[in-house]
Wavefront OBJ file of the C-alpha trace (Angstrom):
o trace
v 0.000 0.000 0.000
v 1.124 3.538 -0.742
v 2.165 5.416 2.377
v 0.083 8.563 3.052
v 1.885 11.847 2.528
v 3.286 13.431 5.668
v 4.282 17.094 5.641
v 6.083 18.363 8.715
v 4.612 21.465 10.365
v 8.068 23.037 10.181
v 7.726 23.057 6.395
v 4.876 25.571 6.666
v 5.631 27.419 9.871
v 2.999 29.116 12.020
v 1.891 31.700 9.470
v 1.896 29.229 6.626
v -0.362 26.978 8.696
v -2.697 29.905 9.413
v -2.869 30.725 5.700
v -3.625 27.071 4.951
v -6.479 27.068 7.488
v -7.816 30.381 6.156
v -8.115 28.984 2.611
v -10.936 26.672 3.740
v -12.906 29.205 5.805
v -16.224 30.523 4.476
v -18.029 33.461 6.098
v -21.808 33.061 6.398
v -23.033 35.510 9.082
v -23.634 39.186 8.288
v -22.504 40.009 11.832
v -18.975 38.907 10.848
v -17.224 42.031 9.568
v -13.649 40.747 9.640
v -12.428 37.202 10.169
v -9.004 35.540 10.016
v -6.173 37.755 8.794
v -5.951 40.707 11.169
v -4.936 41.275 14.796
v -8.520 40.629 15.894
v -11.864 39.678 14.435
v -14.557 42.332 14.059
v -18.173 41.505 14.843
v -21.147 43.826 14.507
v -24.004 42.459 16.657
v -26.497 44.992 15.249
v -28.130 45.874 18.572
v -28.201 42.311 19.912
v -26.508 41.094 23.079
v -23.387 38.977 22.668
v -23.060 35.609 24.421
v -19.551 34.133 24.766
v -18.409 30.705 25.955
v -15.053 28.918 25.961
v -13.958 25.293 26.380
v -10.577 23.573 26.586
v -9.849 20.040 25.306
v -6.592 18.462 26.466
v -5.248 15.169 25.128
v -5.265 12.473 27.780
v -7.943 14.295 29.791
v -10.772 15.037 27.375
v -9.900 12.690 24.518
v -7.760 9.707 23.588
v -6.411 9.757 20.033
v -5.968 5.997 20.006
v -9.693 5.749 19.278
v -10.758 9.323 18.472
v -10.331 10.331 14.809
v -9.049 13.894 14.479
v -11.925 14.842 12.189
v -14.418 13.700 14.826
v -12.477 15.541 17.512
v -12.649 18.805 15.572
v -16.381 18.419 15.087
v -16.993 17.504 18.729
v -14.986 20.445 20.053
v -17.138 22.873 18.070
v -20.404 21.097 18.979
v -19.577 21.273 22.694
v -19.117 25.033 22.500
v -22.175 25.596 20.329
v -24.144 23.622 22.928
v -23.237 26.213 25.566
v -24.528 28.995 23.328
v -27.751 27.082 22.624
v -28.222 26.613 26.380
v -28.421 30.412 26.653
v -31.076 30.420 23.903
v -28.735 32.451 21.687
v -27.922 31.898 18.018
v -24.310 30.733 17.556
v -22.511 32.931 15.027
v -18.696 32.798 15.358
v -15.902 30.697 16.870
v -12.209 31.188 17.583
v -9.975 28.100 17.620
v -6.657 27.894 19.470
v -4.454 24.826 19.093
v -1.123 23.737 20.567
v 0.506 20.806 18.758
v 3.723 18.851 19.045
v 5.914 17.701 16.147
v 4.174 14.340 16.483
v 1.459 15.838 14.259
v 1.834 16.419 10.539
v 0.261 19.086 8.351
v -2.134 16.411 7.052
v -3.196 15.620 10.630
v -4.027 19.284 11.271
v -5.920 19.349 7.975
v -8.006 16.443 9.234
v -8.731 18.221 12.524
v -9.865 21.343 10.676
v -11.999 19.308 8.281
v -14.096 18.334 11.313
v -14.132 21.933 12.539
v -15.235 23.152 9.094
v -17.990 20.535 8.911
v -19.350 21.634 12.284
v -19.157 25.296 11.236
v -21.184 24.483 8.130
v -23.727 22.450 10.097
v -24.279 25.058 12.822
v -23.837 28.038 10.468
v -21.008 29.608 12.460
v -17.954 31.434 11.155
v -14.378 30.570 12.120
v -12.969 34.090 12.600
v -9.591 33.535 14.233
v -7.584 31.933 16.996
v -3.973 31.065 17.686
v -1.520 28.281 16.893
v 1.406 27.272 19.088
v 3.800 24.413 19.646
v 3.356 21.932 22.459
v 5.954 19.768 24.176
v 3.438 16.982 24.656
v 0.081 16.166 23.157
v -2.642 18.211 21.524
v -4.579 21.015 23.195
v -7.627 22.677 21.623
v -9.368 25.725 23.019
v -12.503 27.067 21.363
v -14.369 30.264 22.110
v -17.897 30.495 20.742
v -19.905 33.654 20.201
v -23.672 33.915 19.928
v -26.242 36.664 19.541
v -29.689 37.117 21.030
v -32.249 39.742 21.848
v -31.974 40.660 25.551
v -35.437 39.296 26.299
v -34.628 35.946 24.635
v -31.587 35.012 26.728
v -32.225 32.194 29.219
v -30.134 31.771 32.379
v -29.690 29.011 34.952
v -30.944 31.052 37.897
v -34.494 31.868 36.822
v -36.455 28.642 37.439
v -39.343 28.791 39.914
v -41.243 26.318 42.062
v -43.925 24.260 40.324
v -42.399 24.177 36.849
v -41.864 21.150 34.643
v -38.284 19.894 34.239
v -37.626 18.714 30.678
v -34.708 17.256 28.773
v -34.112 16.764 25.078
v -33.058 13.501 23.439
v -31.806 10.576 25.528
v -29.152 10.250 28.213
v -26.155 8.071 28.991
v -25.338 6.978 25.427
v -22.086 8.961 25.177
v -20.835 7.452 28.431
v -21.515 3.900 27.293
v -19.879 4.643 23.942
v -16.778 5.709 25.858
v -16.821 2.496 27.907
v -16.961 0.398 24.737
v -14.039 2.290 23.182
v -11.965 2.028 26.359
v -12.641 -1.721 26.553
v -11.598 -2.266 22.956
v -8.428 -0.244 23.481
v -7.521 -2.371 26.500
v -8.102 -5.601 24.594
v -6.158 -4.350 21.571
v -3.230 -3.386 23.822
v -3.180 -6.921 25.206
v -3.589 -8.502 21.757
v -2.775 -6.300 18.719
v -4.153 -9.021 16.398
v -7.604 -8.619 17.930
v -10.348 -7.211 15.729
v -12.535 -4.523 17.384
v -15.958 -5.769 18.509
v -17.981 -2.705 17.575
v -20.829 -4.248 15.624
v -24.261 -2.905 16.506
v -22.758 -0.188 18.737
v -22.934 2.576 16.122
v -25.409 4.792 17.982
v -23.573 5.014 21.286
v -20.197 5.358 19.542
v -21.545 8.244 17.476
v -22.899 9.913 20.615
v -19.394 9.794 22.112
v -17.283 10.601 19.058
v -19.557 12.995 17.148
v -22.215 14.462 19.446
v -24.602 17.133 18.245
v -25.504 20.408 19.931
v -29.294 20.651 20.209
v -29.751 23.906 18.366
v -32.703 22.215 16.650
v -34.603 22.060 19.947
v -33.764 25.697 20.686
v -35.128 26.794 17.308
v -38.253 24.619 17.659
v -39.062 26.144 21.046
v -38.762 29.604 19.496
v -41.135 28.643 16.688
v -43.650 27.493 19.310
v -43.232 30.815 21.143
v -41.836 29.015 24.182
v -39.195 30.652 26.354
v -37.774 28.238 28.943
v -37.690 29.698 32.431
v -34.155 28.309 32.920
v -31.815 26.189 30.824
v -28.434 24.427 30.906
v -26.735 21.898 28.641
v -25.943 18.376 29.845
v -22.167 18.096 29.574
v -21.129 16.865 33.037
v -24.058 14.513 33.701
v -27.751 15.141 34.310
v -27.467 15.046 38.113
v -24.722 17.672 38.116
v -26.668 19.976 35.792
v -29.890 19.657 37.818
v -27.984 20.594 40.952
v -26.396 23.604 39.217
v -29.789 24.810 38.019
v -31.456 24.286 41.397
v -28.649 25.901 43.391
v -28.542 29.001 41.216
v -32.342 29.303 41.082
v -32.768 28.664 44.815
v -35.194 25.767 44.335
v -35.516 22.027 44.917
v -36.497 19.294 42.472
v -38.063 15.874 42.236
v -36.785 13.725 39.356
v -38.628 10.565 38.326
v -36.399 7.612 37.438
v -39.222 6.072 35.387
v -39.256 9.111 33.092
v -35.533 9.354 32.304
v -35.082 8.893 28.522
v -32.564 6.075 27.983
v -31.994 4.480 24.588
v -32.390 0.675 24.415
v -28.819 0.198 23.181
v -27.533 2.292 26.083
v -29.456 0.126 28.551
v -28.299 -3.138 26.937
v -24.658 -2.040 26.867
v -24.870 -0.875 30.469
v -26.045 -4.362 31.412
v -23.021 -5.848 29.607
v -20.759 -3.728 31.787
v -22.701 -4.389 34.981
v -23.768 -0.748 35.256
v -27.265 0.496 36.045
v -28.718 2.466 33.102
v -29.936 5.147 35.526
v -26.327 5.655 36.654
v -25.297 6.287 33.048
v -28.140 8.754 32.553
v -27.464 10.690 35.753
v -23.684 10.758 35.804
v -22.335 9.843 32.359
v -21.883 13.289 30.846
v -21.089 14.475 27.311
v -24.677 14.034 26.153
v -24.909 17.722 25.151
v -28.675 17.599 25.468
v -30.649 20.581 26.801
v -32.092 20.521 30.317
v -34.722 23.200 30.825
v -37.745 24.199 32.892
v -41.118 25.236 31.498
v -44.290 26.707 32.918
v -47.208 24.278 32.945
v -48.842 26.220 30.091
v -45.745 26.036 27.874
v -45.222 22.355 28.666
v -48.663 21.609 27.220
v -47.360 22.860 23.846
v -44.612 20.186 23.796
v -46.277 17.411 25.789
v -46.316 15.154 22.708
v -42.979 16.235 21.233
v -41.056 13.037 20.336
v -37.699 14.449 21.453
v -38.617 16.306 24.646
v -39.284 14.426 27.891
v -40.668 15.727 31.178
v -38.520 14.142 33.893
v -39.677 15.922 37.032
v -40.917 19.074 38.700
v -39.293 21.944 40.571
v -39.997 22.220 44.316
v -39.295 24.571 47.197
v -35.635 24.807 48.158
v -36.319 23.248 51.581
v -37.782 20.169 49.860
v -34.302 19.285 48.575
v -33.298 17.583 45.321
v -34.480 13.982 45.092
v -34.720 11.095 42.662
v -37.915 9.048 42.936
v -36.970 5.430 42.181
v -39.096 3.073 40.117
v -40.137 1.499 43.397
v -41.483 4.805 44.668
v -38.655 5.556 47.119
v -37.047 9.022 47.175
v -33.245 9.253 47.268
v -31.153 12.435 47.589
v -29.682 13.199 44.184
v -25.886 13.244 44.064
v -23.574 14.407 41.278
v -21.003 11.682 40.622
v -19.804 12.600 37.144
v -16.331 13.780 36.089
v -14.780 16.524 38.212
v -11.464 18.164 37.391
v -8.844 18.453 40.163
v -10.570 15.807 42.273
v -8.065 13.706 44.235
l 1 2 3 4 5 6 7 8 9 10 11 12 13 14 15 16 17 18 19 20 21 22 23 24 25 26 27 28 29 30 31 32 33 34 35 36 37 38 39 40 41 42 43 44 45 46 47 48 49 50 51 52 53 54 55 56 57 58 59 60 61 62 63 64 65 66 67 68 69 70 71 72 73 74 75 76 77 78 79 80 81 82 83 84 85 86 87 88 89 90 91 92 93 94 95 96 97 98 99 100 101 102 103 104 105 106 107 108 109 110 111 112 113 114 115 116 117 118 119 120 121 122 123 124 125 126 127 128 129 130 131 132 133 134 135 136 137 138 139 140 141 142 143 144 145 146 147 148 149 150 151 152 153 154 155 156 157 158 159 160 161 162 163 164 165 166 167 168 169 170 171 172 173 174 175 176 177 178 179 180 181 182 183 184 185 186 187 188 189 190 191 192 193 194 195 196 197 198 199 200 201 202 203 204 205 206 207 208 209 210 211 212 213 214 215 216 217 218 219 220 221 222 223 224 225 226 227 228 229 230 231 232 233 234 235 236 237 238 239 240 241 242 243 244 245 246 247 248 249 250 251 252 253 254 255 256 257 258 259 260 261 262 263 264 265 266 267 268 269 270 271 272 273 274 275 276 277 278 279 280 281 282 283 284 285 286 287 288 289 290 291 292 293 294 295 296 297 298 299 300 301 302 303 304 305 306 307 308 309 310 311 312 313 314 315 316 317 318 319 320 321 322 323 324 325 326 327 328 329 330 331 332 333 334 335 336 337 338 339 340 341 342 343 344 345
């Protein structure tokens, strides 16, 4: 077989790499006045408020390149940031991408990473307007800043939920976590036996949820079309339990979550059983689902009661009532956040 071409980054240099990236960038938003090529990007929000979010992805912490294709990684990094903008009920418009790479990576590898970034930009209709490139002594680091625009009255925060509202979530939960477990298992088995063929048949859905998740901008736009403004909203990146506790703490309320109502895909549940894990544990603490968790008034919930991709999972309570999970057996248990936490010993 013909060996793939490998061009060293040193052959281009920093500015040559920037020019190479710029060649594939297409501007779509009228709010983008100036993109890549100057000391800073210029954005004209045209009277709207600007929403900004930033995320860092470090190799060995957030991703493992032994089973994460660079194109998927680029897409996922953008989707994760767009999800934060959607959780504010703002329209994502621009991103800045910073990368630090070692000489382990070739020009073709960076091309592959930016192919995923470009695909996500096209899908979410955002413009790549700048960033920075630097060398790294070890591994790959990606930092993305996302910008969104919204009318002041449209922005939704975490701290505005009230007692007696319906707690809803989009999509299903726990699939990304189980996809990660499958990939980690296959890596371990391959390390022990390099001749082993990966056992990934019939796991496509949960693998896709881990490697190429989608920000739920579709749900945000649908709620707007129905003239529904959530009373509070947050995206599910660190696990449902963690996000519920963030929302409740900042809003000064309690919550009752019903285990029976948690949306869990059949493949997620079956794979959890293979690993000896309770599906509810995956749903509550898995993370990286990038679904939207939001609260609605009773009147607005009636408008989406039969929506196939929105599930009511509980109700907000008084703060003194605490935050509980009602089990399938009808027993209440204090909800605890057990997902990933940085800097935890």
